[in-house]
C-alpha positions as CSV (number, residue, x, y, z in Angstrom):
1,M,40.4,-25.3,-15.8
2,F,40.9,-23.3,-12.7
3,V,43.0,-25.7,-10.4
4,S,45.1,-28.5,-11.9
5,V,47.0,-31.1,-9.9
6,K,49.3,-33.3,-12.0
7,N,51.0,-36.4,-10.9
8,V,51.6,-35.3,-7.4
9,S,53.3,-37.5,-4.9
10,K,54.6,-36.9,-1.5
11,S,56.6,-39.0,1.1
12,Y,57.8,-38.2,4.6
13,N,60.9,-39.6,6.3
14,K,60.2,-41.9,9.1
15,D,62.6,-43.6,11.6
16,G,63.4,-47.0,10.5
17,G,65.9,-47.7,13.2
18,F,69.5,-46.8,14.3
19,L,71.0,-44.6,11.5
20,I,68.3,-45.9,9.0
21,K,65.7,-43.8,7.7
22,S,62.9,-44.9,5.3
23,K,60.2,-42.9,3.6
24,K,56.4,-43.4,4.0
25,K,54.4,-42.6,0.9
26,I,51.6,-40.2,1.8
27,L,50.4,-39.3,-1.7
28,E,50.8,-41.3,-4.9
29,D,50.3,-40.0,-8.5
30,I,47.5,-37.6,-7.6
31,N,45.6,-36.1,-10.5
32,L,42.6,-33.7,-10.1
33,Q,41.0,-30.7,-11.6
34,I,38.7,-28.1,-10.3
35,N,36.7,-25.9,-12.6
36,K,36.0,-22.3,-12.0
37,S,33.0,-21.7,-9.6
38,E,32.9,-25.4,-8.8
39,C,32.7,-26.8,-5.3
40,V,34.7,-30.1,-5.1
41,G,34.8,-32.4,-2.2
42,L,37.8,-34.4,-1.1
43,I,36.9,-37.0,1.2
44,G,39.2,-39.5,3.0
45,E,39.7,-41.1,6.4
46,S,42.4,-40.1,8.9
47,G,45.8,-40.8,7.5
48,S,44.5,-40.9,3.9
49,G,46.7,-37.9,2.9
50,K,43.9,-35.3,2.4
51,S,45.4,-32.8,4.8
52,T,48.8,-33.1,3.0
53,L,47.2,-32.7,-0.3
54,S,45.3,-29.6,0.8
55,R,48.5,-28.0,2.1
56,I,50.1,-28.7,-1.3
57,I,47.3,-27.1,-3.2
58,L,47.5,-24.1,-0.9
59,G,51.3,-23.8,-1.6
60,L,52.1,-24.5,2.1
61,E,54.1,-27.7,1.1
62,K,55.9,-28.7,-2.0
63,P,55.2,-32.0,-3.7
64,E,58.0,-34.6,-4.0
65,Q,56.9,-35.0,-7.6
66,G,54.2,-33.4,-9.8
67,T,52.8,-29.9,-10.2
68,V,49.9,-27.7,-9.0
69,E,48.8,-24.9,-11.2
70,I,46.0,-22.3,-10.7
71,E,44.7,-20.6,-13.9
72,G,47.6,-22.0,-15.8
73,E,50.3,-20.6,-13.5
74,S,52.5,-22.5,-10.9
75,I,51.0,-22.2,-7.4
76,S,53.8,-20.1,-6.0
77,K,53.7,-17.7,-9.0
78,W,49.9,-17.4,-8.9
79,I,49.9,-16.6,-5.2
80,K,52.4,-13.8,-5.6
81,Q,50.4,-12.3,-8.4
82,N,47.0,-12.9,-6.7
83,K,47.2,-11.5,-3.1
84,G,44.0,-12.0,-1.3
85,N,42.6,-14.4,-3.9
86,M,43.2,-17.5,-2.0
87,S,42.0,-18.3,1.5
88,V,41.3,-21.1,3.9
89,V,39.1,-22.1,6.8
90,F,40.6,-24.6,9.1
91,Q,39.2,-27.2,11.4
92,D,40.4,-25.7,14.7
93,Y,38.7,-22.3,14.9
94,T,40.1,-21.7,18.3
95,T,43.7,-21.7,17.2
96,S,42.9,-20.0,13.9
97,V,42.3,-16.6,15.5
98,N,44.3,-14.3,17.8
99,P,42.5,-14.4,21.2
100,Q,43.6,-10.9,21.9
101,F,41.9,-9.6,18.8
102,T,38.2,-8.5,18.6
103,V,36.0,-10.0,15.9
104,G,36.3,-6.7,14.0
105,N,40.2,-7.1,14.1
106,I,40.1,-10.8,13.1
107,I,37.8,-10.2,10.0
108,G,39.6,-7.0,9.1
109,E,43.1,-8.7,9.1
110,P,43.2,-9.9,5.4
111,L,41.8,-6.5,4.1
112,I,44.6,-4.7,5.9
113,A,47.1,-7.2,4.7
114,V,46.3,-6.5,1.0
115,G,46.2,-2.8,1.6
116,E,42.5,-2.3,1.5
117,Y,42.0,0.4,4.2
118,K,39.0,2.2,2.9
119,D,35.6,1.7,4.6
120,V,37.0,-1.3,6.5
121,D,34.5,-1.1,9.4
122,N,31.5,-0.9,7.2
123,R,32.8,-3.8,5.1
124,I,33.2,-5.9,8.2
125,H,29.6,-5.1,9.3
126,V,28.4,-6.3,5.9
127,L,30.4,-9.5,6.2
128,L,28.9,-10.1,9.7
129,T,25.5,-9.9,8.2
130,K,26.5,-12.1,5.4
131,V,27.5,-14.9,7.8
132,G,24.5,-14.4,10.0
133,L,26.1,-12.6,13.0
134,P,24.8,-9.6,14.9
135,H,26.7,-6.2,14.5
136,S,27.3,-6.3,18.2
137,T,29.7,-9.3,17.6
138,F,32.1,-6.6,16.1
139,H,33.5,-5.7,19.5
140,K,33.5,-9.1,21.1
141,Y,36.6,-11.4,21.7
142,P,36.8,-15.1,20.6
143,H,36.2,-16.4,24.2
144,E,32.9,-14.6,24.2
145,L,31.5,-16.7,21.2
146,S,30.3,-20.2,20.8
147,G,32.1,-22.6,18.4
148,G,29.6,-22.1,15.7
149,Q,29.8,-18.3,16.0
150,L,33.6,-18.3,15.9
151,Q,33.7,-20.6,12.8
152,R,31.3,-18.1,11.1
153,V,33.8,-15.3,12.0
154,C,36.6,-17.5,10.4
155,I,34.4,-17.9,7.3
156,A,33.7,-14.0,7.3
157,R,37.5,-13.5,7.4
158,A,38.1,-16.1,4.6
159,I,35.7,-14.2,2.2
160,A,36.6,-10.7,3.3
161,T,38.8,-10.1,0.1
162,E,36.3,-11.9,-2.1
163,P,39.0,-14.5,-3.0
164,K,38.8,-16.6,-6.2
165,F,39.5,-19.9,-4.3
166,I,38.7,-21.0,-0.7
167,V,39.8,-24.4,0.8
168,L,37.7,-25.6,3.6
169,D,39.8,-27.9,5.6
170,E,37.6,-30.1,7.9
171,A,35.9,-26.7,8.5
172,I,32.9,-28.2,10.3
173,S,34.2,-31.5,11.8
174,S,34.8,-29.9,15.4
175,L,31.1,-28.6,15.5
176,D,28.0,-30.2,16.9
177,V,25.8,-31.8,14.3
178,S,23.1,-29.1,14.6
179,V,25.7,-26.4,14.2
180,Q,27.3,-28.3,11.2
181,A,23.9,-28.1,9.4
182,Q,23.8,-24.3,10.0
183,I,27.3,-23.8,8.7
184,L,26.6,-26.0,5.7
185,Q,23.5,-23.8,5.0
186,L,25.6,-20.7,5.2
187,L,28.2,-22.2,2.8
188,H,25.4,-23.1,0.4
189,E,24.2,-19.5,0.5
190,L,27.8,-18.2,0.0
191,K,28.4,-20.5,-2.9
192,D,25.2,-19.4,-4.6
193,D,25.9,-15.7,-3.9
194,M,29.5,-15.3,-4.6
195,D,31.6,-16.4,-7.7
196,M,34.1,-18.4,-5.9
197,T,35.7,-21.9,-6.3
198,F,35.8,-24.3,-3.3
199,L,37.7,-27.3,-2.2
200,F,36.0,-28.9,0.8
201,V,38.2,-31.4,2.6
202,A,36.5,-33.7,5.0
203,H,36.2,-37.2,6.3
204,D,32.4,-37.0,6.5
205,L,30.6,-37.9,3.2
206,Q,27.3,-36.7,4.7
207,A,28.6,-33.1,4.8
208,V,30.4,-33.3,1.5
209,A,27.5,-34.8,-0.4
210,N,25.2,-31.9,0.7
211,L,27.6,-29.1,-0.5
212,C,29.7,-30.2,-3.4
213,D,29.1,-30.6,-7.1
214,R,31.7,-33.3,-7.4
215,I,33.4,-35.7,-4.9
216,L,36.9,-37.3,-5.0
217,F,37.5,-40.2,-2.7
218,L,41.1,-40.4,-1.4
219,Y,42.1,-43.7,0.0
220,K,45.6,-44.6,1.3
221,G,47.2,-41.8,-0.7
222,K,45.4,-42.4,-4.0
223,I,42.2,-41.1,-5.6
224,V,40.1,-44.1,-6.0
225,E,36.7,-42.7,-7.2
226,E,35.5,-39.5,-8.6
227,L,31.7,-38.9,-9.0
228,P,29.2,-36.0,-9.3
229,S,27.4,-35.7,-6.0
230,A,24.1,-36.6,-7.8
231,E,25.6,-39.9,-9.0
232,L,27.1,-41.3,-5.7
233,V,24.9,-44.4,-6.0
234,H,27.1,-45.5,-8.9
235,A,30.2,-45.7,-6.8
236,Q,32.3,-48.8,-7.5
237,H,35.3,-48.7,-5.2
238,P,34.7,-50.7,-1.8
239,Y,35.9,-47.6,0.3
240,A,33.3,-45.3,-1.5
241,K,30.5,-47.9,-1.2
242,K,31.2,-48.3,2.6
243,L,31.0,-44.5,3.2
244,L,27.7,-44.4,1.3
245,T,26.0,-46.9,3.6
246,S,26.6,-44.4,6.5
247,V,25.1,-41.4,4.8
248,M,21.9,-39.8,6.3
249,P,20.4,-36.7,4.7
250,L,20.9,-33.4,6.6
251,N,18.3,-30.7,6.5
252,I,20.1,-28.6,4.0
253,H,18.6,-26.9,1.0
254,K,20.5,-27.5,-2.2
255,N,19.4,-26.3,-5.5
């Protein structure tokens, strides 16, 4: 087992009136596992708790109860021992990058952070090719790129250190449908080409079903269904069934 989430719960304080505070339960008794080299989709509507869960898995927040382990180690210990082996691609690509950095600076950032200074420029050019961007992009600034191009830059940055684990947190939801299809195709190619483990967090079952090996449905803070992507027709929970009725195939090649 690569990632193991056990009995994770999380609440936030909310204002319940004068001098009174109550807690709102965001996640309740979450259990999930992700195998090495697997791509798992976590789907849930706005407010379901999926972003909170992804932050807990990334080690950015602590659970109120429960544990998160990677390769048998606590998340905090694993991160300290595995610099550069976890990365994330966020939804808002515009605020994910420094607008004063060139594309070369942006992609090279994680390499420098882990002390890999050798042949950095050539490695960046290889990454640009890998994500389908021309070499001339190296010297451009974020405002000179389209949304799809900038998200490709963010993906190149995320894979620069060849991490073991990548979290894609609503990574395509801000893009036009045609660009979404292109990014999904790119993610398929990277998934097939690189030995990485993915967690793809989204609210769009259409995108998740086309990329992931297995899908978890998060509803009101609980995982209510878990199915291989090839067996979605067997979904039993009403929320999962409702999402299935809205799925239309994208033009994505999936082996």
